[in-house]
C-alpha positions in Angstrom: 105.9 -124.2 8.7 105.0 -121.0 10.7 106.4 -120.8 14.3 103.1 -119.5 15.6 99.9 -121.5 15.6 96.5 -120.4 17.1 94.5 -123.2 18.7 91.6 -121.3 19.9 89.8 -117.9 19.7 87.5 -116.1 22.0 84.2 -115.2 20.2 83.5 -112.0 22.2 87.0 -110.4 22.1 90.3 -110.4 20.2 91.8 -113.0 22.6 93.4 -116.2 21.1 95.4 -119.1 22.6 98.3 -120.5 20.7 101.7 -122.2 20.6 105.0 -120.4 19.5 107.5 -122.9 18.5 111.1 -122.0 19.3 114.4 -123.6 19.1 114.3 -124.3 22.8 110.7 -125.4 23.1 107.2 -124.4 22.7 105.7 -121.2 24.4 102.1 -121.6 25.5 100.2 -118.3 24.7 99.1 -116.1 26.1 102.1 -116.1 28.2 103.8 -113.9 30.8 107.6 -113.6 30.6 109.5 -113.1 33.8 112.5 -110.8 33.5 116.0 -112.2 33.6 117.5 -108.8 32.5 120.9 -109.6 33.7 121.0 -113.3 33.2 119.0 -113.8 36.4 115.3 -113.8 37.5 116.1 -111.8 40.6 116.3 -114.1 43.6 115.6 -117.4 41.9 117.5 -120.1 40.1 116.6 -120.9 36.6 115.3 -124.3 37.7 113.0 -122.8 40.1 111.5 -120.5 37.5 111.0 -123.5 35.2 109.3 -125.3 38.1 106.7 -122.6 38.3 105.6 -123.4 34.8 107.2 -120.7 32.7 108.3 -121.4 29.1 110.3 -118.4 28.5 112.2 -115.4 30.2 113.7 -112.2 29.0 117.3 -111.2 28.9 118.2 -107.6 28.4 120.7 -106.8 25.7 121.7 -103.4 27.0 122.6 -104.6 30.5 124.4 -107.7 29.3 126.3 -105.7 26.5 127.8 -103.5 29.3 128.4 -106.4 31.7 129.7 -109.1 31.4 129.6 -108.6 27.5 128.2 -110.6 24.6 131.5 -112.2 23.8 132.0 -113.8 27.2 128.4 -115.1 27.3 128.7 -116.6 23.7 132.0 -118.4 25.0 130.1 -120.0 27.9 127.1 -121.4 25.8 125.2 -118.4 25.1 122.6 -117.1 27.5 121.0 -120.5 27.9 124.2 -122.1 29.1 125.4 -119.1 31.0 122.2 -118.9 33.3 121.3 -122.7 33.2 118.0 -122.1 31.4 117.0 -124.8 29.0 113.8 -123.1 27.7 113.1 -120.2 25.3 114.6 -116.7 25.7 113.6 -113.4 24.3 116.1 -110.5 24.3 115.1 -106.9 24.5 117.1 -104.9 22.0 118.3 -102.4 24.5 116.4 -99.5 23.0 114.1 -99.0 26.0 117.1 -98.8 28.6 119.2 -96.4 26.3 116.4 -94.0 25.7 115.1 -94.1 29.2 118.4 -92.6 30.2 117.7 -89.6 27.8 114.1 -89.0 28.3 114.2 -89.7 32.1 110.6 -90.6 32.8 109.8 -93.1 30.0 110.0 -96.1 32.2 107.7 -94.6 34.8 105.2 -93.5 32.2 105.1 -97.0 30.6 104.8 -98.8 33.9 102.2 -96.4 35.3 104.5 -94.9 38.0 105.2 -91.3 38.8 108.6 -89.6 39.3 111.8 -91.4 38.9 114.8 -90.6 36.7 117.3 -92.0 34.3 120.0 -93.0 36.9 123.8 -92.3 36.4 123.9 -93.0 32.7 123.0 -90.4 30.2 122.6 -90.1 26.5 125.3 -88.1 24.8 123.9 -88.0 21.3 121.1 -89.6 19.2 122.2 -89.9 15.6 121.2 -91.7 12.6 124.1 -94.0 13.0 123.1 -95.0 16.5 123.4 -93.7 20.1 126.4 -92.5 22.0 125.8 -92.7 25.7 127.6 -92.8 29.1 127.6 -96.2 30.9 125.8 -96.3 34.2 128.5 -98.8 35.5 131.6 -96.5 35.1 130.8 -93.4 33.2 132.7 -94.5 30.1 131.4 -93.4 26.7 129.8 -96.2 24.8 128.0 -96.6 21.3 125.2 -98.9 20.4 123.5 -99.0 16.9 121.0 -101.5 15.3 124.0 -103.7 14.1 125.5 -103.7 17.6 122.1 -104.8 19.1 121.8 -107.6 16.5 125.4 -108.8 17.1 125.0 -108.9 20.9 121.7 -110.7 20.6 123.2 -113.2 18.4 126.0 -113.8 20.9 123.5 -114.2 23.6 121.8 -116.9 21.4 118.1 -115.6 21.9 115.3 -117.6 20.6 113.4 -114.3 19.9 115.2 -111.2 18.9 113.8 -107.7 19.0 114.6 -104.8 16.7 116.6 -101.8 17.9 114.2 -98.9 18.3 113.7 -95.5 20.0 111.2 -95.6 22.9 109.8 -92.2 23.2 107.8 -90.9 26.2 104.4 -89.4 26.4 105.6 -85.8 27.0 107.5 -85.3 23.6 105.7 -83.4 20.8 103.9 -85.2 17.9 106.7 -83.8 15.5 109.5 -85.5 17.5 107.4 -88.8 17.8 107.0 -88.8 14.0 110.6 -88.3 13.3 111.6 -90.9 15.9 109.3 -93.4 14.6 110.5 -92.9 11.1 114.1 -93.4 12.3 113.0 -96.6 14.1 111.7 -97.9 10.9 115.0 -97.2 9.2 116.8 -99.0 12.0 114.4 -101.9 11.6 115.7 -102.2 8.0 119.3 -102.1 9.2 118.6 -104.9 11.7 117.2 -107.1 9.1 120.0 -106.5 6.6 122.4 -107.4 9.5 120.4 -110.7 10.0 120.4 -111.5 6.4 124.1 -111.2 6.2 124.9 -113.3 9.4 124.0 -117.0 9.2 124.8 -117.4 12.8 121.2 -116.1 13.6 119.6 -119.0 11.9 116.7 -120.4 14.0 115.9 -117.3 15.9 112.7 -115.4 15.4 112.7 -111.7 14.9 110.0 -109.1 16.2 109.7 -105.7 14.8 108.5 -103.0 17.2 105.6 -100.7 16.7 106.1 -97.2 17.8 104.1 -93.9 17.2 103.3 -92.9 20.8 99.6 -92.1 21.4 98.8 -91.0 17.9 96.6 -93.4 15.9 97.9 -92.5 12.4 101.5 -92.9 13.5 100.7 -96.3 15.2 99.1 -97.4 11.9 102.0 -96.2 9.7 104.4 -98.0 12.1 102.3 -101.2 12.1 102.4 -101.1 8.3 106.1 -100.8 8.1 106.7 -103.6 10.7 104.3 -106.0 8.7 105.9 -105.0 5.3 109.4 -106.0 6.8 108.4 -109.7 6.8 109.3 -110.1 10.5 108.1 -113.2 12.4 106.4 -111.3 15.3 105.2 -107.9 16.3 106.0 -106.0 19.6 104.1 -103.1 20.7 106.4 -100.5 22.5 106.8 -96.8 23.4 104.5 -94.5 25.3 101.0 -96.0 25.7 99.5 -92.9 27.4 99.0 -91.4 30.7 96.3 -93.6 32.0 95.2 -97.3 31.7 92.3 -96.5 29.5 94.4 -94.7 27.0 97.0 -97.5 27.1 94.1 -100.0 26.2 93.1 -97.8 23.5 96.4 -97.6 21.9 97.0 -101.3 22.2 93.6 -101.9 20.6 94.6 -99.8 17.6 97.5 -102.0 17.0 95.7 -105.4 17.6 92.7 -104.4 15.4 95.2 -103.3 12.8 96.8 -106.6 12.9 93.5 -108.4 12.7 92.5 -106.3 9.7 95.7 -107.1 8.0 95.1 -110.9 8.5 98.5 -111.0 10.3 98.6 -114.1 12.4 101.9 -113.3 13.8 102.7 -113.5 17.7 102.0 -110.2 19.5 104.2 -109.0 22.4 103.3 -106.1 24.6 106.5 -104.7 26.1 107.0 -103.6 29.8 103.3 -104.4 30.9 102.4 -106.9 33.7 100.0 -105.6 36.3 97.1 -108.1 37.0 94.4 -105.9 35.4 96.4 -105.1 32.4 97.2 -108.6 31.7 93.5 -109.6 31.8 92.7 -106.7 29.5 95.6 -107.3 27.3 94.6 -110.8 26.6 91.1 -109.6 25.8 92.7 -107.2 23.3 94.5 -109.9 21.5 98.1 -109.8 23.1 99.9 -113.1 23.1 102.8 -112.4 25.5 103.8 -109.8 28.1 107.0 -108.9 30.0 107.4 -107.1 33.2 109.6 -106.9 36.3 106.6 -106.4 38.6 106.3 -109.8 40.3 109.9 -109.9 41.5 110.3 -106.2 42.2 107.3 -106.3 44.4 108.6 -109.4 46.1 111.9 -107.8 46.9 110.0 -105.0 48.6 107.9 -107.0 50.9 104.7 -107.0 48.6 102.8 -110.1 47.7 100.2 -110.5 45.0 96.8 -111.6 46.4 93.2 -111.7 44.9 92.2 -108.2 46.2 91.3 -106.0 43.3 90.5 -103.0 45.4 94.0 -103.0 46.7 95.7 -103.4 43.2 96.0 -107.2 43.9 98.6 -106.4 46.5 99.3 -106.9 50.2 102.1 -105.1 51.8 103.6 -107.5 54.4 105.9 -105.1 56.1 102.8 -103.2 57.6 102.5 -103.5 61.5 98.9 -105.2 61.0 100.6 -108.5 60.0 103.0 -108.6 62.8 101.2 -111.3 64.8 99.0 -112.6 61.9 98.7 -116.4 61.7 96.8 -116.0 58.4 98.4 -117.7 55.4 99.4 -115.6 52.4 96.9 -117.3 50.1 95.1 -120.6 50.7 95.5 -123.2 48.0 98.5 -121.5 46.5 101.3 -124.0 45.6 104.2 -121.7 46.1 106.9 -122.6 48.7 105.6 -119.9 51.2 101.8 -121.0 51.0 102.3 -124.7 50.5 104.8 -124.7 53.3 102.2 -123.2 55.7 104.2 -119.9 56.4 102.3 -117.2 58.2 101.9 -113.7 57.3 103.6 -112.9 60.6 106.7 -114.8 59.5 106.7 -113.2 56.1 106.2 -109.6 57.8 109.2 -110.5 60.0 111.3 -111.5 56.9 110.2 -108.3 55.0 110.9 -105.9 57.8 114.2 -107.4 58.3 115.0 -107.3 54.5 116.0 -110.9 54.8 116.9 -112.4 51.3 114.7 -115.6 52.3 111.8 -113.1 52.4 112.5 -111.7 48.9 112.9 -115.2 47.4 109.7 -116.5 48.8 107.7 -113.5 47.9 109.1 -113.4 44.4 108.2 -117.2 43.9 104.8 -116.5 45.3 104.2 -113.6 42.9 105.4 -115.6 39.9 103.2 -118.4 40.9 100.2 -116.1 41.0 100.9 -114.6 37.7 101.5 -118.1 36.1 98.2 -119.4 37.5 96.5 -116.3 36.3 97.8 -116.8 32.8 97.0 -120.5 32.8 93.4 -119.7 33.7 93.1 -117.2 30.9 94.4 -119.6 28.3 92.2 -122.5 29.5 89.2 -120.1 29.4 89.9 -119.2 25.9 90.2 -122.8 24.9 87.0 -123.7 26.7 84.9 -120.7 25.4 84.7 -119.2 29.1 86.9 -116.0 28.8 84.2 -113.6 29.7 83.2 -115.6 32.9 86.8 -116.3 34.0 87.9 -112.7 33.4 85.0 -111.3 35.3 85.6 -113.6 38.1 89.3 -112.6 38.4 88.5 -109.0 38.2 86.0 -109.6 41.1 88.7 -111.2 43.2 88.6 -114.9 42.5 92.0 -116.4 43.1 94.0 -117.7 40.1 93.9 -121.5 39.9 90.5 -121.9 41.4 88.4 -121.4 38.2 
């Protein structure tokens, strides 16, 4: 029996609602996946994340490979036992982090930010065999290959495993993007051969990653290679363009290609999680998303609110909230809102960089996104997606529709 089942489709878009069966429970789609990159959803205990309604989190192979190491985690019950998370886990292969060190601005491009850099780590060589790089932790030389990524993900005990790939930025030439994409396909084959020869990975689902940058023909070729591999799911990665409209165009190339191929496999969009991107991504037929945005904003004193003109954000460390008795968001069930805490109190915590503030705002932001995704899923099932998506874009609060 297939792991993924579609229970409803939207008649006016590519959106669909489904259920993804994993070894650690069902994942209701479309779904947002909070990041637990280093075996922790920053600021929250695993039980708290589950209480917010999430079926799945993402652990990062690259970070966990460097510290504390896959062998240690395997000895402590895998990532589920290590972090006390009993539901599904997807693991990023590590490709994004490795190559962002070399290309520098790839993370900023994909997440719509400007500036930034690759941090203390650096790539020493990208070779057919794999990648040699310098660890951002201690400067030591390390090596990661497709087989390394597969072995570490097996040690982590992930329910969904991603192929090792090269994540290229927007600013590289087409020729390099083409060569890189071809190498990613060869690495995909090596990942699959490793999995076939290791019975320890039985029960996990494997997603290939579609690359090809902003070139429609390269994306089509990559999609064909991923589908031909027989993988259980498809992830869309790499540079998606300079602006949102180009990103949506690239995503639609991929999802329409999947529709044309009759491929009913789950579709994951890597590294995307802004509110407007989630709404549009669902309309384009994406089943799951991951992004650090909700907890990153929470740590910096920013809360998600139904204010599209302000990118669905309110910056609570601004002076205007110093004496505000206004609640963060009426009707929100998160601890801050349900507890009746004022914006003045949250402003005070944010200005003082109190850990309590980071925790409260992270929980609020994850609650906001969980309710948003629940609204979109329910709307697909009820045949109301256009109405609900329009209301959300106009500023309706998630959970009120």
